[in-house]
C-alpha positions as CSV (number, residue, x, y, z in Angstrom):
1,M,-95.2,10.0,9.0
2,V,-91.4,10.2,9.2
3,I,-89.4,7.8,11.3
4,W,-85.6,7.9,11.5
5,F,-83.6,4.7,11.3
6,E,-80.0,4.0,11.9
7,F,-78.5,0.7,10.7
8,M,-75.2,-0.2,12.3
9,S,-72.4,-2.4,10.8
10,D,-72.9,-4.9,13.7
11,G,-76.4,-5.8,12.3
12,S,-78.3,-3.8,14.8
13,W,-80.7,-0.9,14.2
14,V,-82.5,1.8,16.2
15,S,-85.5,4.1,15.3
16,A,-86.8,7.3,16.7
17,A,-89.2,10.1,15.9
18,T,-86.3,12.6,15.4
19,R,-82.7,12.3,14.1
20,A,-81.4,13.4,17.5
21,G,-83.5,10.8,19.2
22,L,-81.5,8.0,17.5
23,S,-78.8,8.4,20.1
24,S,-80.7,10.0,23.0
25,S,-84.1,8.4,23.0
26,P,-84.7,5.6,20.5
27,T,-88.3,4.3,20.3
28,N,-87.4,0.8,19.0
29,S,-84.4,-1.3,18.2
30,G,-83.6,-4.7,16.7
31,T,-81.4,-6.6,14.3
32,Y,-81.3,-6.8,10.5
33,G,-79.6,-8.7,7.7
34,L,-79.1,-8.2,4.0
35,V,-78.3,-11.1,1.7
36,G,-78.5,-10.3,-2.0
37,A,-81.8,-8.4,-2.4
38,R,-83.4,-9.9,0.7
39,F,-83.7,-7.7,3.8
40,T,-84.6,-9.4,7.1
41,V,-85.6,-7.5,10.3
42,T,-86.4,-8.4,13.9
43,D,-87.4,-6.1,16.8
44,R,-86.2,-6.3,20.4
45,G,-89.4,-6.4,22.4
46,G,-92.4,-4.4,21.4
47,A,-95.4,-5.7,19.5
48,C,-93.5,-7.9,17.1
49,G,-91.8,-10.1,19.7
50,T,-89.3,-12.4,18.0
51,A,-91.1,-12.4,14.6
52,V,-88.7,-12.1,11.6
53,G,-89.8,-10.0,8.7
54,S,-88.5,-10.6,5.2
55,Y,-88.6,-7.9,2.4
56,D,-87.3,-7.6,-1.1
57,V,-85.2,-4.5,-1.4
58,V,-84.4,-2.5,-4.5
59,F,-81.7,0.2,-4.2
60,G,-82.1,3.4,-6.1
61,A,-79.4,5.6,-7.7
62,N,-79.6,7.9,-4.7
63,C,-79.0,5.0,-2.3
64,S,-82.7,4.8,-1.3
65,A,-84.0,1.3,-0.5
66,A,-87.6,0.4,-1.6
67,L,-89.1,-2.5,0.4
68,T,-91.6,-5.0,-0.7
69,L,-93.1,-7.6,1.7
70,V,-92.1,-11.2,1.3
71,S,-93.3,-12.5,4.7
72,D,-93.8,-10.9,8.1
73,T,-96.2,-12.2,10.9
74,C,-95.9,-8.9,12.6
75,G,-98.9,-7.0,11.1
76,P,-97.9,-3.5,12.4
77,R,-94.4,-3.7,11.1
78,A,-95.5,-5.2,7.8
79,G,-98.0,-2.5,7.3
80,F,-95.4,0.2,7.9
81,L,-92.5,-1.3,6.0
82,N,-94.3,-2.8,2.9
83,G,-94.1,-0.3,0.1
84,S,-91.8,2.1,2.1
85,T,-88.7,3.7,0.7
86,L,-85.8,4.3,3.1
87,I,-83.8,7.4,2.1
88,P,-80.3,8.3,3.2
């Protein structure tokens, strides 16, 4: 499954099933942070409510970001993001 994400400089993000959908019909949104190698994420609404997820991130030479779960009480998000690699 491919899901498109866009991370904005104001700390917000959106996701969609297609790249075009990021601006026209996002399926989810939230906030994120990155301090050192720790990536944190929250959703706005949806199944995760206000739960904060924390992931270790390792950046690859191609600017990819490999995520490893640290803690996340939102099972669906943890199941999706843990072990995922975000590619530019």
